[in-house]
N, C-alpha and C positions, 0 to 999 in steps of 0.2 A: 698722727701719721699718715699723709697721702699717699696713696697706693694707687700705680699705673693701672687702668684697666685693661690692658692689653698685654703688660708682661707680669704685674701683679708684684712688683719691685716696686722698692720708696723712692716716692718721686716729690719730696717735700721740696726739695731743692730746685727742682724743673724750671725753669723759665718761660717755656714753650705756650703759646696758644694753639690750641689746635683747630683749626680750620674744616668743618665737616668736607665742606667743598672747598678744593685750593682758590685761593686771592686770584690766581693766576687763570680763574676761569668765571673771573666776576664777584665773588663772595666777599664781603665784608661784615656780614653780621652775624651769619650762624658760626658762633664758634663754640667752644669750650674753655672755659679759663684753665690757667693754670695749673697744674699739679694732679691733672685726671689723665694726662696722657704723657709719658717722662720725655725729656729731652733725646735721648737713645731710640725710643717709636717714632717721636715725633719725625727727627730726620728720617729714620726708615721709610717711613711711608713716602713722606718727601721724596726720597732720591732713589729708591727702588718702587714704587709704586706709581706715585702721581707726575715725577718727573719722564719716567715711562710713557704712561698715558699722554702726555700732552705732547709727548714726540710722534705720537701716531698722526699721518697726513692728513685726517679729517680734524681732530683738534688744531693744528697749526693754520689749517684753512679756515676753520672757525672763526679762530683768535684774531687772525689777519683781516678777515672780510668784517669783522663785528669790531674793530679797535679794543681790544680786548688787553688789556695792561696786561703784564705780567706784575710777582708782590713786588719787585722795584721800580715799579711804573714806567717799564719799558714797553714799547710797541713790538707786538711780535712781527717777524721777517718769513715774509715766503719770496718763492720764485714766480715774477710775473713774464709773460713770453711777451715779445716785440716781435710783430709780423714783418716789419719794413727790413730788420737784418737779420730774421730767421734765429732769434738769440733769446733766451732766458738768463734775468738778471734778478739776482736776490734785492729786496728791499722792503722798506716799511712802506704804511698806506696810512691816511688820515685825511677828515675830511673836515674844514676848517672853514666853518661857516658856507657860502657858497662858492668855495674851491676846494680842489682836492690836493694834497699832498703827498709826491713819492718820492723817497728817499732813498738812494743808492750811492755806492761809492765806485763810479766809471766817468770816468772825466770826459772819455772818447763818447759815449753815449748822451751825458748833458751836451757836448756841443752839438752832437747832431739833431736833439731836440731843440738846441737855438737855433741851429740853421733851419729847422722845419723839415727835416727831412724823416723825423718819427715822429708820429702822430698819434697812435694808438697803443694801448698796452693791455693784456687778455691775461686774467686769473682762472686759474683753474678752480670750479668748487666742486668739493668734494664732501655730497649732502650726507655721508652717513657712516660711522663709526667701524671697523671691521666688527664683525661677529661670526660667530663667537669668538671672544678673545679672554686668554686668562688673566692677563692684567688687568681687563676693564672687572671682571668676574671678582678680583680680590680686591678692587677699588671699592664697587657696593657694597664688597661684606665689610669693610671699614667704614664707610658711610653707613651702612643700617645699623652696625655697633654703635658708632655714635651716636646716631640719631637715636637710637634706643634709651639713650640716658638724656640726651637734650630735650628728647620731648617730655622727660616727667618733670622740666620744671627745676632751672636753676637751686631753689630753694630743698629739692627733694635730691639734688644731687647725689649728696652722702649715704644718705637712707638707700638711694636705690643702687649704690656701688656693695653697699653694707651687704644689702639681703638678697641683691638679684644677680649682681655682677660680680663678687668677691671670689676669691682663692678657691675656696672651701663650696660655693654654693652658686656658680657661674653657670644660670642656665641658658646661656648662647653661646658655652664653650666651644662647640664643634666651628661658630661661627668666627669665632674671636680669635681663635687658631689658625684656621683656613685663611686670613686676613693678614695677619702677623707673620705665620710662618709656611704658608703653602700646604701643598697638599704633597706628600712624598709619592704617591702615587701618579701624581701630574693629571689627576683627574678636575675636570672645570666646576665647581659649585655653578650648577645653572642658572641662569638669569633670562629673564625677556626684553626682547628691544624691538620698539617700532616708531616712528614718526606718526604721533597725534597733531601736533599743529604746524602750520609753516614756521621756520625762522623767523623770529622777530616780531610774531603773531602781539598786538595790542591788547591788552586785555583790562578790566576796570578792576583796579586796585582797591578792596573794600577798607583798607586800613587808610591809605590816603586822599581816597576818593578820590582818585583820578585815571585816566585810562592811559595807560604806560607800558612799554616792553617788563615783562617778567619772567628774567634767565632762568632762574633756580623754582621749582617745586616741589614739597619733599612730603611725605604722610606715613604712618604705621596702616597699613590697612588688613580689617581680621575679618577672611573670608566666611568662617564659620567657627564655634565656641562649642564646649559642651560642659557645663558647670558637672565639677566632682562631686564636691563640699562647698560649706561654705563661703571657703577660702581658696579652694582651688578650682583654675579653670582650665581645659585643655584647648588650645585655640590654634589655629590655622594663621598665620602673621606672616603678612610681608610688607616688605620696604618697597616705596615707590617712591622715584625721583623720575621728575622731567628737566632737562639741561637743553634749552635752546630748541625747544620742541620735538625733542626725542626724549620718550618715556623708557626707563627701563626699571624692572621688577625680579627682586628677589627675596625668596623665602628666606627668614632669619634663624630656623629652628632645623631646617632639611634643607639639601640641596638639589630637590627635584623641582620644578618650576610647573608640572603639570597643573596644578590645584587652581591656579591663578589664569591659565589661559583656556581653563574649563568654565572659568566664573566668566571671564570675557566673554564665550561664544554664550552663555548662559543671559548675559545682559548686554547682548546687541555691540561689543565692544567697545562701550561707553567706559573711558578711563576713570578709576575713583578720583583722580585727581579732577577729574572735569566735570563730576557728576551735573554739579552746582553751577556751574561757569558758563551761563548763556549768555553773558555782556562780553561777546568779543564782537571787536569789529571785523567787516568783511576784507579786511587786508592787513598786510603785515609790512614792518620795515624792509623786508628783503624785498618789495615789490618798490621799492623807490630808493633803491642802493645796489643799480646795477654792477653786474660783475665785468662786464665789458666796457671799461672806459676808455672814451674817445674823445681825443683830444684835439681839436680843429686848430689848424693855424691861421692865423688872419688873413 
């Protein structure tokens, strides 16, 4: 019998595949097979955590300007400003070869563009998400808990659930309950947020052998550990994740993030995600994708 890692109920009949990072942030590969997160918990995280997070102005702006489609393969809408008529209009934005396609539902504006009265569009770039945010905190807790399992390798999932994340012996119980049910006293599980790379930074992907934009990076980082016995180790472990150049960190066993901040100070602020990443090109995709889009008339 399969058991959900979050609610510990029978998930044998569940059909949901769990994406650690949502598809609507471009994740197609970091997934947990069906049966490990039940349909009820999957739907809860989708509607109560991820949908709320992605509705924040930063994530709408990020997805709009980077053309990151949602799980239904649709472009995200955002407001652009038209200086000539001092008006905002909701639209989608897409680059096609050497052209820019802007789609909106306003016949009057369309006619003014055809007549040459409108020649420019301006989109406001929101560069970082709100901080601190209880929704981001719970989202990171959810990602960290799932990545703990994912990091074990699929062949070890069942043993991990039985020995480490089971109902009777969940070593990350507080993290799991915070992600799934929140905190009754409304305290936020602390996390750390900072920009470490320009949005759209081009890196060398050692798996593909090509230079490309890497939207997501994740790892478990052990700051220090103490060996208590041959089988038992006491460790201070952090989940580190980068999305579009912004690094997020959360401790998986304690709601205090001060240990990670101390480690950064001791190591010159170098992210554990990028310690060995010296193959970064000195420009980013954002340098080639301006946010002031000017269409000059003929």
